[in-house]
N, C-alpha and C positions, 0 to 999 in steps of 0.2 A: 167581414170575413173572420171566422173563429180560428182558434189556434190550430185545429186539425186541418181545416181548409188551407191555412197558410202553410203548414208543413207539407201538404200534398202538392201545393203549387211550387214550393221550393224544390221538392224532389223532381218535379217535372222539368223545371228550368235547368236543374243540374244534369238531368239525363240528356237534354238537348245539347248542352255545352260539351259534355263528354263525348257525345256522338260526333259533333263537329271536330273535336280534337282528334278523334280516332281517324276520321277521313283524312285530315291533314297529315297525320303521322304516317299513313301508308305511302306517301309520295315524297321520299327524301330528295328526289331530283327536282321536284317542283314542276316545271314546264312539261317534262316528258310524260309524267303521270297524267297531267291534265289533258294533253293531247290524245293519249291513248283512250282515256275515259270518254272524251268527246267523240272521237272517231268510232269507237266500238259501240257505245251505248247511247250516243246522242244526248248526253246529260247536260243541261244548261249550267252556266257558271253560277248563276244566282238561283239557288234552290230554297224552297220552303218545305220544311218537314210537316206533313199533314197528319202523321200518326207515329206511333212507336210500338215496338214489340219487346219490352223489357221483361224477360222471363223472371227476374228477381222481384218485380213489383208485386206487393201484397194486394191482391184484388179485394175490393170491399164485399163483405157479406151483407151489409145493410148501410143505408144512408139515413140518418135520423136528423131531420131538419137540416140537412147538409153536412152533418158530422159523420165521419166514417167509422164504422165498426167492422174490423177486418176478420178474416178467418183465423189469423194468427192471434188476435185478441181472444177469440173463442177457445182456440186450442190451449192457450196458456191458462185460461181460467178453468177449463176442464181439468187440466193437469194439476192445478192448485187444489181443486176439490177432491180429486182422487188421492192426492198425497195427504190431505188432511184426514181422509178416511182410511189411509193405508191400504187402498184397494189395489189388488193385483189380478191379473188374468181376467180383466173385465170383458164380457162379451161385446162384440162390435155393435150389436143392437142397442146395448145399454149406453155405449159411448155416444151413439147417434142421438139417443133420447137426451143424454146430458148436454150435448151440443145445442139442441133446440132450446132446452130450458135456460142454458147459460146465455144464449143469444138474447132471449127475452129479458133476462136480468141485465144484460149490458145495455139493452135499449132503454130499460127503466132508469138505469144509472145515468145514461146520457141525457135523458129528459130531466132528471133531477139536477144534474150539473148545469145544464142549459137554463133551467128555471132560476137556479141560484144566481147565475151570471146576469140574467135578465133583470132580476130583482136587486142587482148591485150588491150581492152577498157572495161574491166569488171566493172560493176556497183557494188560498195561495199555496204555491209549491212548498213554501217554508212550513206551513201548517201541516201539510201532508207528510213531509219529511220528519217533522217532530213526532207525529202520531206513529209513523213507521218505526222510528227509533224506539219509542216506548213499547211498541208491540214486540219488537225484537228482544228487548231486555226483559219485559214482564211476562209475556206469554210463551216465547220460545227460549228464553234464557240464552240468548246468543247476542253477539255483537252485530251491528248492521252489516258489516262485511260478511260475516258467517251466514247471516240470513240471506243476503244476496246470492252467495254461492249455493246455498241449499235450494233456493227457489229455481235457480238455473239447472241444478242437478236433476230435478224432478220434472223438467220440461216446461216450467213456468218462467216467470221473470219478476224482478222487483217492481217493474212498471205495472204488471198485472195486479199485484196486491195494492200498490199505491192508487191505482185507478179505483178499486173497490173502496179504499179508505176515503178518497175524494168524494165518491158518491154518497157514502154514509154521512160524512161531515156536512155535505151540501144539503142533504135531506133533513138532517137534524136541525140545521140552521133555518131552513124554510119552515119547519114545523114550529120551531120556537117563536118565530116572528109572525107567521101568517095563520097559525092554527091555535097554538097554546093560549095566547092572550084572549081568545074569544070563547074559550071553554070555561064555563062557569058551573061550579058545584056549590050549592048554597049550604049554609050552616045547618039549616033545617034538614036537608037531605043527609048530611053527615051524622047529625044527631040521631036521626031515625035509624040509620044503619047501625050506629054504635049501640043504641038501645036494644036492637034485635040481636047483636052479637052478645051482649051481656045476658040477655035472656036465654040464649042458646049455649051458654057455657057448658063445655063438655062435649059438644058436637064436633064433628070432623072439620078440619081445615086442610086444604090441599095446596101443594106446590106443583104446578102443572106446566109442561112445556107444550107449545102449540105451533104447528105449521099450517098456515092458511093459504089456500090457493083460490083466487077469485075465478068465477065462471059465469057465463051467460048462456041463454038457450042455444046460441050458435056454436059455442065451443065446449059445451058441457061434457060431452062424451070424451073428447080428447083430454080435458083437464082431469076427468075422473080416472082415465087409464094412467095418466101421468102420476096421479096421487097414489094409485095402487102400486105402481112400480117403486115409488119412493118408500112406501111402507114395506115392500118386499126387501129392499136394500137395508132398511133399518133393522128388520127382523134378522138379517144376515150379519148384523154387527156394525153397520155404518154408524157414524157419529150423528146423533140427533142434533146436537148443537151446530155442527158443520152444515148439515142439510138445512136446518132452519135459517141459518145465515144466508145460504145460497138461494134457497127456493121460496121461503115464506114471504108473503106479501103483507104480513102484519107489521106494525111498527116495532114489535118485539124481536124482529129478525136480527137486529144488531146485537142483541144479548142472547142469541141462540134460542129464541122462542120462549124464554123463561117468563111466565106470568107473575112469578113471585108467589107468596102465600096468600091464598084467597079462600073465601067461602064458596061453596059450590054454586050458590045463587048468583054470585058475581059473574058467572059465565053468561048470564042473561039469555040463555037458549035452553028450553026444556029438554031438547034432544041431547045436547052436550052434557047437561046436568045429570040426566039419567045414566048415561054411559060412564061419566067420570066417577060416579058413586060406586060403581062396580069394580073399579081398578084397584090394584095393589101396587105398592111402590115398585118401579122397574117395568111395569106393564105398559104396552103400547096398544092403541086402538085407532082404527080409521081405514080408509077415509070415510068421514061422516058428512053427508050432504046437508048443508044448512043454507038459509037465504043468502045469496051472494057468492056461494062457492063451496068448497070442501075444507074440512078441518081434520088434522091428524093430532091426536092427543097422546102425551106421554106423562105418566104420573111419576114425578121425581121423588116425592115424599108425601107423607100424610101425618097429621098430628091432631090432638084434641084441643079445641079452642079454650084458652084460659086454664089449661091443665098441664101439669108436668108431663113430659114425654119420658116413659121409662127407659127408652133407648139412650137418653142423655145421662143416665146414671154412670158415675165413675167407679170402676171396679178394680179390685186387686185380684189378679189371676195368677195361677201357676200352670204352665204348660208342661205336661209330662209326655215325653215322646220316646219311641223306640224305633231305631233305624233297622232296616232289613239289609242283609248281606247282598252285595251285588250278584245278580244272576239267580236269585232265589225263585223257586217255582211258586205258582199260584197256591198250590195246596199247602206248601210249607208256610207261606205268608199267612194263609188263613189260620193255620194252627197257632202261629206265634201271636196273631192278633187276638185270637180267642183266649190264649193264656194271659195276654196283656190285659184284656178287658176284665178277666176274672181277678187278677191281682189288683186292679184299680178299685174294684168293689170292696176289697178288704182294707182300703185306706180310709181311715176314719178322721177326716179333717186335714187341713193343710200342714198341721204340725208334724204329721207322719209322712208327708209326701216325699221329702228328700231321702230319708232312710229307706222307705219302701221302694222308691224308684231305683236307688243304688243296688238294692237286693236283686232286682230283675234286669239290671243292665240298662236302665232307661236314664234319660237326661231330664233335668228340670230347668226351666227358664221362668223368671218371675217378672211381672209387670204390674205396678201398683197404681198406674194412672192411664187407664184405657177405658173408652166408652163402648157401650154395646153397639152404638150406631156405627162405629169405625170398623166393625168386624163384618165378614161376609154375611149376607142375609140368611143363608142356610144355618148359621150358628146363632143368630140373634134370638130367634124364638126359643131355642133350647136354653140359652143363658138367662132369659127372662123368667123361666120356670124354676131356676135353681135356687136352693137355700145355701147358706154359707157351709162349706165343707163338702158339698156335692160336686160331681163332675159331669161333663157333657158325655154323650155316647162317643165311642172311639170314631175317629175319622182319618182318612189318609189314602195312600196308594203304594204300589210296589216301589216306586221311585222315592217317595217322601217318607215312607214308613208309616207307623200308626201313632196317633196322639190323642190326648184329651186336654180340655181346659177345666181346671178346678177352681171353683169360686172361693176366695179367701176373705172377701169383704166387699161391700157395696155402699156407696154414698148416693142416695137418691137426689134427683135435681129438685130445685125449688119450683113451686107452681109458677106458670106463666101468667102474666097480667093480660095478655092478649094485645092486639093492635090498638093504638090510641087514635084519637080523632084525626090528628095530623096524617098519620099513615093511611087511614081510611080515605081521607080526602084526596091524598096523592094517587091512591089506586083508582079511585072513581075518575079523577082527571085523566089519568093514563088511558083508561078504557075509552073515554070519549075522544081523546086525541087520536087514538088508534083508528076509530071509526071514521073520523074526518080525514085522516091521512089517506085511508083507502080511497075515499071519494076524490081527494085532491089528485092522487096518482091516476085515477081513472080519467079525470078531466085532462090531464097532460097527455095521456095516450090518445084520447079522443081528438085533440087538437093538433096532434103531431102529423108531420109529413114523412112517412117512412117508405123507402124504396129498398126492395130486397134484390140481391144479385141472382 
């Protein structure tokens, strides 16, 4: 009997005891109540309860090898996902879709936890609590108590997040013992890839996020529609990391789908390789049908192999800004912005910036340690083209005023040496572990006994 079955049995016994206590409490006189009951309803003295109608009982949504997954479990995990994405006013149809996906995730988690227990690698409550505490401090910058209160306030619970943590720890433990030791990447394979990388010095390297959904001929259409809805939510601003953690069936789900820095050939799928080459940082594409399922790709960043990335240059900048009076009209704002832009063109170098800005009522802020990469993408390309003493085109709004960034100096980054052999071997091993992990989980699903409510 597993811990969930034990809990359910305990609740059942408690319900029967409370019911017996309630019957006794209704008859303070003892014999009078018993006589009335017997005369009126012909109820025997020794009764056996054959069933119960406990309206507070959480009815199971699924039984996974005897372990209960309740509707409450699903609701709390959905609430956790919506809170992570700061989603509001979500249509009911979308909520129902999330419930189905979350139920599948909870079933997988249950199978992973059960397998770890069967393999005598049970994740202890102390380990879960320690990870939960680190998560509260490192990711949420809260105390454990504050995180508990936050989760309850959004309709979830500490138990829901701890259940997810337990599943991830169990799966990681299983992969480390049953999969990773049997994955072998030879020195020759690593050397061959290393030589190809050295020969391709200057070519592109990509940091890609992936969400993988497995599919077979029987459920292909349903999985495809589900993947399209995920893409739609991501395009509307949902967190890729949160969706990857919740929905992706790849082993990278626990790190938000991040594949790390790879060469495009390491995707090992011509279709994915071709699509990824066309992406720019921040772009999303998918779903893409590949053998075994569907992939959604997100290009986090891109750089040149073995070459310095210009966006890592450390710059000295002066921001010259002009605020607009509250309530200014669009026309007046345009005129002031045009006059500001003309005045900026007459500034020849950062040495004149402070005096020229004071003459037009503008403010100056200096930053001598800022990288191009840390600025919004819309400004990065403009800054890369500047020489010292030049300024970006004006930008701003009615609320923020108008401003420019003037380049006062730039220290270019040192050339990158590229990944070493150890890094390449680790990446190749991770890819093979990922593929075997998918097969491992498919086997667990195939052998499971699952009953739905």
